[in-house]
N, C-alpha and C positions, 0 to 999 in steps of 0.2 A: 504494500500500500504506500503510495507516494502522497506527499502533502506539500503545499506551498510553505516556504519558510516565512516566519514572521518575527520581527524584532520587538513588536509591541503587542500588548493585549487588546488594543483597540481595533485590530484588524482581523477579519475572519480568516480561518485557517486555510480555506480553499479560495482560489480565484475563479472568476467567471470562465476563464479559458480552460481551467481544469474540468469544471462541470461540463463544458461544451465538448471537450476532448472525449470524455466518457460517453456522452450522448451520441456523438458522431460515430464513435467506435461501435456502439450498440446498433445504430441504424445500419451500419455496414454489414452486420452479422445476420440480420433478419429482414424479411420483406414485410413483416407486420408493422403497422403504424398505430399503436394502441391509443385509445382515448380514455381508457379506464385502467387504473393500476390498483392492485390488491396487495396489501401487506399482510402476510399470514403470521399469526401469533403462535405461541407454544403448542405444538401438536396439531396445528391447523393447516400444515403444508399440503394436506390432501386436496385442498381447493385447487391447487395448480394441476393436479392430475386430471381434472375435468377438461382441461384445454385440449384442443386438437390442432393439427398442423403446427406442432410445437418446435420452438428453438430453445434449447436449454443451455445456459451459460453459468458455469461455476463462478462464484464471486471472485475467487483468487485469480481468475483469468481476465477480469475486467479492469481496465486502467483506473487507478485511484479508488476502486470500490472497496469498502470495508468487508471483512469476513466475520461470520457469526461463529461462536464457540459453544453455544448452549445446546444440550440435548433437546431434541424435538424441533430443531431448526436446521434444515438440510443445507442451507447456504448456497442457493442457486436462484438465478433469475430465469423465469420461464415466460417466453412470448408465445402467444397462440390465440385461438378463437374459442369463445365460449358462447354457444348458441348463435354463432355467426358474428359475434362482436369481437373485435380485436382487443386483446387485453395483455397486460404484463403482470406477472405475479412474483412478488418476493417470497420465495419459499424459505422463510426464516428471516428474522430481522437481527439487527445489532442493538445492544443496550448500553446505556451509560455505565451500568455496574460492571461491564466487561472490561472497563478501563479506557474506553473510547471517550474522547471529549464530545461535547454536545453537537459540534459542527459535523463531526464524523458520523454520529448516530443518524443525523438527518440528511447526510449527503445524497442518498438515493432519491429523495423527494424532489430536490432541485433538478436532478438529472431527468426525472420523469417529466417535469414541466417542460424541459427542453426537447423531450421526445414528442411533445404535443398532447400529453395526457391532460384531460380536463376534469376528471373525477377520480378521487382517491377513496378507496374503501379500506379501512383499517380494522383488523380483528385482533383480539388478544384474549388470553386467559386471565381471569381476575378473581379476587376473593370477594365474596358477598358480604356487605356490611348491613344492608337493609334486612330487617328481621323477616320481612314477607317474602324474601327471595329464597329459592331452593337451589341446591346444587344441580346443575344441568340447565338452569334457565339461561336464556340469551337476553342480554340487556342492550337495548338500543341506546347509544350514548346521546344525550341531549345537551350535555354541558360537561366541563371538566374543571378540576382544581389542580393547578400546576404548582405543587409544593417545591420541587427543585427550582422552578422559575422564581419563587419568592426569595430564594437564596442566591439569585443571580445566574443560575444555570439555565440560560435560555439561548437557543440557536440564533436569535436575532441580535444578540449583543455584538458590539464591534461595528466595523464599517458596514454601511448599508449600500448594496448595489441596486440602484433603481431599475436595472434591467430585470430584476426578479420581482421587486415590489417596493412600496413606499416605506418610509422610515417607521411609521407608527401604524401597526395593523390592528384592525377591529377584531375582537374575539367574541363579542356577544352573539355573533351568528356563526360561530365556528362549525357547528354541525347543521348541515343544510336541512331546513324544515321540509322542503318538498321531498327530499330523499327519505327523510324519516317517515313521512306520511306514506310514501311508496313502500317502504319496508313493512309498515304495519299492515297495509293491504296485502302485500306479498305473503306475510306470515299467516294471515287468515286463509288465503287461497292455497297455501302449501301445507296447511295443517299444523303450523307452528305457533298459532296464536295463544294456545294454552300455556306456553312457557316463555312468551316474549314479554320482557319488561322494558321500561324506559326510565333512565335515571342518570345520575351524575357520577362520572368516573374520576377518581383521584389518582394521580401519579405520585409514587414515592420512588426514591432512588434505588432501593434494594442494595444488595441481593438478599438481605435477611428479611424474613417475614415480620409483620407488625407485632409489637408487644400488645398486651391487653389494654394498657393505658392509651397507646397510640390508636388502636382500633376504636376505642370509645371516643377519642378526640375527633377522629375522622367522621364518625357518625354525627357528632355535634356540629361539625362543619357543613354537613349536608351531603356527604358522599354516600352513594349507594353501593359502589364497588371500588376496589383498589387494586392497582397493578404497578408494574415497573417499566412501562413503555408507553407508546402511542402519542402522548401529549406533545413531545417535541416535533414529531412528524406532522401532527395536525397544525401546529403553529407555523411551520415552514410551508405547508401546503396552502394555508390561508394567505400567507405572505405572498405566495406565487399566484394567487387567484384561483386555486383549485377548489371545486366543491368537495365536501367531505362527508362520508357516512362512516360511523363507528359502531362496531359490534363487540361486546364483551361476553365471553362465555364464562358463566359463574362456575368455577371448578372446585371451589371449597368455600366454607363459611369461615369468615374471620373470627377468631376466638376473642370474645369480649367478656367472658365469665371466668372469674378466678377459680371457680370450682370445677371447670371443665377439664377433661383429660384429653381433649382433641388437640392434635398438633398438625399444623400445615406442613406439607412437604411436596416436592416437585413430582414425585412418583404419582401421588394422588391427583395432581393437576393433569398429568398426561393421561392417566386412566380415565378420568371424567371426560376429558376432551375427546378421547377415542370413542366413547359411548354416544356422544352427541354430534360427532363430525358429520354424519350423513345429513342430519337435519340442517345444520349450518350451511353445508354445501348446497343443499337444495334451495335454501333461502337466498344465498348469494347468487347462485346461477339465475334464479328468477329475476332478481334485482338487476343484474347486468343486462339481461335481455330487454328490460323495460327502460333502462337509462338512455 
């Protein structure tokens, strides 16, 4: 992975030319010209398997592209068609907790914008904070709480390149209302309405799961689910003018009771994800066909 050198913290890690170099390289590898990009969360890489006429590119072969190191993230970019719609799927994302800086975590999103992508669908595995949620529910993200952003870890810090977007980005409409309405309709038609929720996703840095006190605090802040990804990608997507739809698969309940013997673990996350993958795939496939 190569990155632009920087002598000051006020400059973004990557230059416009590097993003464009990656985008141009990708366009030369495939005939697909996607308008929709899908970022697959932990264990959700099976979404990419639905594509036909595929071009599969390992992250490590793509110029400047970060590589994922977490189990459940295959680490490859898949171009193809989903119900006739040209798409690109990130089969596995990279995370802040892997040691990447926040500009590297969001590098693919700016590349997508240069490819001509107009809509970003982000998926993740998340812990449920809302007492009414069940493990296996799919939560439509209507808003987020960016805790790392409160501490200054935001991909928009530093020099702003107007070729991507304006200096100050509006986030009150981060998750597209029309796409959310479409997702609700799709869930009803695809038989997923009984376990579709809508709520607020909170990002924490990870990689440790939340303490009981932290879980209770997040509930008081108004969060319905919590995870370790997604928000930086959404911030950059909105900065670039992309429409965003977010889906969280509730893979475990966050422990908020001191008498509980439950413990969150990644194996449980992947197990729950596997059991609900088919439903999520069906929902996303339908959505892409309607966008």
